[in-house]
C-alpha positions as CSV (number, residue, x, y, z in Angstrom):
1,X,0.6,37.0,45.4
2,X,3.0,34.3,44.1
3,X,5.4,32.8,46.6
4,X,8.9,33.7,45.7
5,X,11.3,30.9,44.9
6,X,15.1,30.7,45.0
7,X,16.4,30.3,41.5
8,X,20.1,30.1,42.2
9,X,22.3,29.3,45.2
10,X,25.9,30.5,45.1
11,X,28.5,29.2,47.5
12,X,32.1,30.2,48.0
13,X,34.4,27.7,49.6
14,X,37.9,26.3,49.7
15,X,37.4,24.8,46.2
16,X,36.2,28.1,44.6
17,X,32.8,29.1,43.5
18,X,29.7,27.0,42.9
19,X,26.4,28.1,41.4
20,X,23.4,25.7,41.7
21,X,20.1,26.3,40.0
22,X,16.7,25.2,41.3
23,X,16.5,22.8,38.4
24,X,19.5,20.8,39.6
25,X,22.1,22.2,37.3
26,X,25.4,23.4,38.7
27,X,28.5,25.3,37.6
28,X,31.9,25.1,39.4
29,X,34.7,27.6,39.1
30,X,38.2,27.5,40.6
31,X,39.1,30.7,42.5
32,X,41.1,31.9,39.5
33,X,38.2,31.3,37.1
34,X,35.8,33.0,39.6
35,X,38.0,36.1,39.7
36,X,38.1,36.2,35.9
37,X,34.3,36.0,35.8
38,X,34.0,38.7,38.3
39,X,36.3,41.0,36.3
40,X,34.2,40.3,33.1
41,X,30.9,41.1,35.0
42,X,32.4,44.3,36.5
43,X,33.4,45.4,32.9
44,X,29.9,44.7,31.6
45,X,28.0,46.1,34.6
46,X,26.6,49.2,32.8
47,X,25.4,47.2,29.9
48,X,23.8,44.6,32.2
49,X,22.0,47.4,34.1
50,X,20.6,48.8,30.8
51,X,19.4,45.4,29.7
52,X,17.8,44.8,33.1
53,X,16.1,48.1,33.1
54,X,14.7,47.4,29.6
55,X,13.4,44.0,30.7
56,X,11.8,45.3,33.9
57,X,8.0,45.3,33.8
58,X,7.9,48.3,36.1
59,X,7.7,51.6,34.2
60,X,8.9,53.8,37.1
61,X,12.4,53.6,38.6
62,X,13.1,54.7,42.2
63,X,16.8,55.0,43.1
64,X,18.4,56.0,46.4
């Protein structure tokens, strides 16, 4: 089995939100920008779930 690796590290602090990739790239958002991003992601949640399900290599879905 392949060893799992961390692809992204997300930290929330006094300066806002920071996303760091395992490749060394980073994104920084102020608190206001992070809230705007959160709102966009909430609005797109259903579309993102459909896309993730379509991309999943597992043919069977188990939901609780």
